[in-house]
N, C-alpha and C positions, 0 to 999 in steps of 0.2 A: 504494500500500500504506500503510495507516494504522497508526501505532504504537498498540497497545492497552495502556493502563496497567492494572496489577493492581488489582482492585476490593477495597477495604478496607471491610469492613462494620463500622459503628460499634456498639459495645456499651457499656452502662454499667459493665461489668466491666473495661474497658480502663484507666480511671484508677487503679483499685485495683492492677492488675498493674504498671503503669508506675511508680507511686509506690513500690511494694514493691521493684522493681528499683533505683530511685534510692536508696532508703534502704540497701539491701543493699550497693550499690557504694560509697557515700560515708560510711557510718557510721564506718569506721576513719580517715577523713581528718583531722578536726580533733582531733589529739592523742589518738586513741582515744575521743573523745566522753565524756571523764570529767567535764567541767564541767556545771553545772546548765543553762546556756543551750543547749548542744548536745543534752542529754537532752530538754529541753522541746521543742525543735524536732523531734526525731525522734518524740516522742510525738504531737505535733500532726500530722505527716505520716502516721504510722501510724493515728491516729484517724480522719483524713479518709478514708484508704484503706479502713478497716473499714466506713465508711458505704456505700461502693460495692462492698463485697466480693461477688464472684460466688457464687451459691448453686445454680446450675443443675446443677453437676456433683457436688454433695454427695450422698452416699448414707447409708444407715443407720449403717454403721460410723463415718463421719466425724462424724455427729451425736453418737454416743456419745463420741467423743474430745472434741468441744466441750463436752459435758456434764461430762466429767471436769475440763476446764480451768475450767469454771464453779464446780465445787466448790472448787478451789484458790483462785479469786478470792474466793469467799464466805469461805474461811478467812482470807485476807489482810484482807478487809473487817472481820471480827470482831476480829482482833488490832489493826487500826488504830483501831477504835472504842474498844477498851479502853485503848490507849496515848495516845489524843488526848482522850478524854472527861474532863470534870471529875467525872463520876459513872459510872465503869465498872460493868458488870454483874457481873463476876466477878473481875477482876484486882485484886490488892491494891496499895495505894499504895507507892511506893518509900520506904523509911525515911529516905533522904537528905533529903527535904523537911522532915520533922519535926526532924531534926538541925539543918538550916539555920535553921528557925524558932526553935528554942531558942537558937541562938548569936546570932542577930540580934535576938532579943527583939521579934519582930514576926510577925504571921500571914502565912503563905505558902500559897497554894492548892496542895495536893499533886497528884501525877500518878503514873500507873503507869509512866511513862518517866522516866529520870534526866535527860533534856533535853526540856523541853516543846516540843511541836509539831515536833520533829526528824523524827518518823516521817512527817509529811506531805511534807517535802522529800526524804526518802530513798525515797519511793514511785516516783520517776521511772524508775529503771533496771528494777525488776521489772515495772512497767507496760509499758515498751517491749518487754521480752522476751515478755510475755503477748500483746501485740498482734501481735508478729512471728510467733509460732507460730500464732496464730489465722489471720492472713493467709496464712501458709505452707500451712495446711490448705485454706483456701477457694480460694486461687489455684492451689495445687499439685494440687488434685483433678483438674485437666486436665493430661494428661501433657506436652504441649508446653510449657506454662508452668512446670511443675515442672522440666523440663530447662533452661529458660532461667534459672531461679534458680540451678541448678548452674553453668551457664556464666558467669553474671554474677559469682558468687563466685570462680570460678577465674580469670577474666581480670582482675578488679580486684585479686585477691590477687597475681597475677604482676606487675602494674604497681606495686603498693606495694612488692613485693620488689625490683623493679628500681630504684625510687627509693631504697630503703634502702641497697642496695649502692653506687649511684652517689654518694649524699650522703655515705656513710661514706668513700669514696675521695677525694671532692673537698673536702668541708667537714665533718669528723666532729664539730665542736663545735656544729652547728646541727640542730634539728628543725624543718623547715619554716621559719618566719620567727622562731623563738625560739632563744635560746641553750640548748644542751644542758648540763645541770648534773650529770647522772649517767650512768653506763655509757658513758663516752667511748670505751672500747675495744671497744664492741659495737655491732652493727647493731640499731636499734630501729624502723626504718621511720618511720611516723607515730605510733607508740606511745611512751609515756614509759618503760615498763618493758620490759626485754629478755625477761623470761619470757613475758609476754603476746604479744610479737612472735614469739617462737619457736613458741608454740602456734598462732598465726594462720598463719604461713608453713608450718608443718608440716601444718596442716589443709588448706591450699590445695594442698600437694604431694600429699596423699592423694587429693584430688579429681582432680588432673591424672593421677596414675597410673591411676586407675580409668577416666578418659576415654580414655587412650591404650590401655589393655588392651581396652576395649570396641571401639575403632576397629580395633585389630589383629585381634580375634576376628571382627569382622564381615567383614573382608576375606579371611579364610581360607576356602577352598572346602569343607573337610570339616566335617561336623557336630561331630566331635571332633578336637582338635588331634593331628596326626600329628607327634610330637616329632622323629622322624628326618628329616623333610622340612621342619621349621619354618624353618630358615635359608633354604632355597630359596624358601619361600612369602613370607618377609619381604623378600627381595630384589626381589620383583615389585612391592612397594608403592612408588609414586613418592615420592622423598625430599621433594619440595616439599609434599606433602600431610601429612606427619607431622613434619617438622622444627620447625614453629612450636610444636607441642604439647610436643615434647621440650625445646625451648629454654625454654619457660615453666616446665616441671618443673625444669630445671637451675637456673634463676634462683631459684625458690622454695627449692630445697635449699641453694643457696649462701647465701641470706639467712638461712635457718634455722640453718645451722652458724655463721654469723658473729655470731649473737646470743650465742654461748657459754653458752647456758642449758642446764644439765645435764638437769633434768627435762623441759623442753620438747623438746629434741633427742631424748632417750632415748624418751620416750613417743610422739613423732611417728614415729620409726623403727619402733617396735613396731606402731603403727597401720597403717603402710604394709605391713609384713610380713603381718599378719593379714588385712588387706583384700585384698591380692593373692592370698593363699592361698584365701580364701573365694570370690573371683571365679573362680579357676581350678579349684575343687574338682571339678567334673564332668569336667574334662579330664585330671586327674591319675590315675596308676595306682592301682588299689585297694590298700587296706591301708597300704602304705608311702609312697604319693605325697604325702600331706599332710605327713608328717614330713620327707620329703626337701625339700619346698617350704619349710617353716619353717626347716629347717637351712640351706638355700641363702640364704634371706632374711637370716638372722642373719649369715652369712659376708659377704654383700654390705654389710649395714649396718655391720659392724665395719670393712670396707674403706673405706667412705665416711667413717666416723668418723676413721680414721687419715689419709685423704687430704685431707678438707675440714674436719675438726673437731679439729685439733690442740689448740686452746685448751680445747675442751670436755673432751677426754681428760685434759689436765693438771688441770682443775678436779675431775674425778672422782678423780684420784689424790691430790690434796692435801686435798680437802674431803669426799669421799664423795658420797652422793646427797643428804643433807639435813644442814645445819649444825646445831650444838648449840643456838644461839639460837632457831631456829625451833621445835625440839622443846620447849624451855622455854616458849615463847609458847603452844604448844598446851596444855601442862599448866596454864598460867595461865587460858586460855580455858575449860578444863574446870571450873575452880573458879568462874568466873563463871556457867557453866551450872548448877552445883550449887547456887548461892545464888539463882538466878532460873530455876527449871525450867519454869514454866508459861507465862509471858508475856514472859520475857526482860527486858532492860534498856531496850528501845525500839529501833525500826528506825533504823539510822544512828548509833547511840550508842557503837559499840565503842571509838573512840579516847578517849572520856571514861570509859568503864567499865573500861578495861584498867589504868590506872596503879595503883589500889589493889591489884590482883592481880599486878602485874608481878614476875616472879621475880628474886631477887637474883643469879641466875646469868646474867642477860641484861645485856649491856653497857648502861651508862647513856647511851650516845650515841644520839641520834635519838628520834623519836616513833613508836610503833607505832599506825598508823591502820588496820591490817588484821591479821587473825589469821593470814594466809597459809594459811588453810584455809577455804574457803567454807562447807562443811557445819558446821564448828564455830562460825564467826562467825554464820551464820544462826541456829543454835540458841541462841546467847548473846543475840541481839537480839530474836527473836520467840518463843522458848520451844521446848521439846522437842516438844509436840503438833503445832505448825505445821511444824516441821522434818521430822517424820515424815510429815506429809501431802505435803510437797514431795518427800521421798524416795520415797514410794509413787508419785507422779506420774512420777518419773524411771524407776522400775522398770517401770511399765506401758509407758512410751514405748519403753524398750529391748526389752521383750518383743515389742511390736507391730512394731518395726523388724526384729527377728530373724525374726519370722514372715514379714515382707515379703521379706527377703533369701532365705529358704529356699523360699517359696511362689510367688513371682512368676516367670514365664517371660520376660516382656518388661519392660524398664526396671527390672530388679532393681538396677541401678547406683545409682538414686536412694535407695532405703532403705539400701543398703549404704554409700554415702557418708555419709548421715545417721547411721547406726549407728556407723561408724568415728570420725567427728568428735565425736559425742556422747560416746562412751567416752573418747576422747582428752581432751576438755575437762573431763569429769567427774573423771577421774583426776588431771589436772593441777591442777584446782581444789582437790583434797584437799591439795595441797602448796603452793598459791599462791592467787591471787585472779583467775584468768583470766575466769571467768564473771561477775565483778563489774565488768568493763570493758565498757561498752556497745558500743564499737567492735568488739569481738570477739563479744559475745553476740548482738547484734541480727541480724547476717547469718546466724549459724549457728542461732539459734532459728528463723529463717525456713526454713532448710534442714531443720531437724528437722521442722517442720510439713509441708513438702513431702514428706519421706520418709515421715511417718506417712500422709499422704493417698494415697501410691502404694504402701503396704504391703498393699493389698487388691486382689485380682484384679478387673479391669474386667468389669463385667457384660456378657454377650453382648447385642448390639443386634439386636432382631428386624427383619428387612428389611421395608420397606413394600411395599404392593401395586405401587407404581410401580417399585421396585427389582426385584421379582420378575418383573414384565412385561418390563423391559429385559433382565434376565438370560436369560429364556426366548427373547426375540427374538434375542439374541446367539447362543445355542446353536442356534436354528433356522437362522440365516444361516450359521453355521459348518458345520452338517450339510449344508446345501444346497451350499455350496462344495465340501465333500468329495465329494458325490455327482457333482458336475460334473467332477471330476478323473478321469483314467484310473485303472485298477485298480492299476497299478504305483505311482502316486503315493500312492494311499490306503494301500497296504500299507506304504510307507516312513514 
């Protein structure tokens, strides 16, 4: 008896898929990939993968999505030209250059940006996100690869959460091989900021919950859940087949609560409640079922908050949802936008643009290098028109994902996971800068792309003549066998 090895057919699309899995798994590792070298490396990997991106599974809706992304890319290209060019087409020069020329008594070439050429260096993170979502669409158009993206994010997130908890217990003053200089009392995993870590672990917990629910639902014999017999049905599931997933979820939840991030924990719990309710909506009793599910989810979330998130609750009690300094920073950012409404101050220039507008009600301690609100910071750096174009892209993406959640019968978990994490990250970025950290944004933009690709029903495949012949032969053989049986056997 010979051992037959499985046949693996080579395809030029395999490099793109495996590179995407690699980037999705390891982007959070080098301190959230916030330094220029890490961002450049991920852009290189994603760029190479884009060259081999599979196109065989793309259909017309996918091409429309890619066309929409191309419009956003064109908008970024126009803004970059205006901010980098010595002779912009429409953008006015920043008055700071004339003031500097007058003070120094020497000619200085003006620019539409307050820091020359900074827009070129700030392009890396948006470029990586765009490449990730494009690859997510092209690779995720095939359902098995889309599910692999989901599993890669879930498993890698659980491993990062495990590392974060263990490192906090063993050596809380270190992040990987560097000294930890901030958030010494919080778990940050491989990230520098605890708020980003909370959003990342919370997003991974959302995915694990959906994977567990899907596994439970698949094992139940009924088409609709019989709630009275649910405990009996669950007891029939072998524990060894579900315990690893439950353990991964518990680790992600534990790491999320140990970050002590108020907005990160609160919004993650909200995303879990809504995602669970949406997943079970067809099995819930009519009219009151959704409200009962939401209420039960809130009760469970409050219980977890008291059991695992004592420090988070104390921060809510003492500081509320948002501290006063952050609100004042938002007001200062709005004044920057008011003075630079069309083309902003230049991509990546917020830390230089903020000091003249800094509110006197903000503590003089520290440097504000982020607005702690990604939409406001984006508008201040690239202008209101470009910010509105990006907002329109987000709106269309969420609508497409919602259509996929409500319209798909199979694999609805993929657009649902993408919609839940996209909403979580967007809301959290309104209070912080989660989407500005490539270690978080790159994996989840890839998931957003896969969710978009799977938001459309798969076209029915017409059977070939060979398949029809085989089916007819099978039916004929089956009928012959039935005719050969006694009448009693045929009747049974």
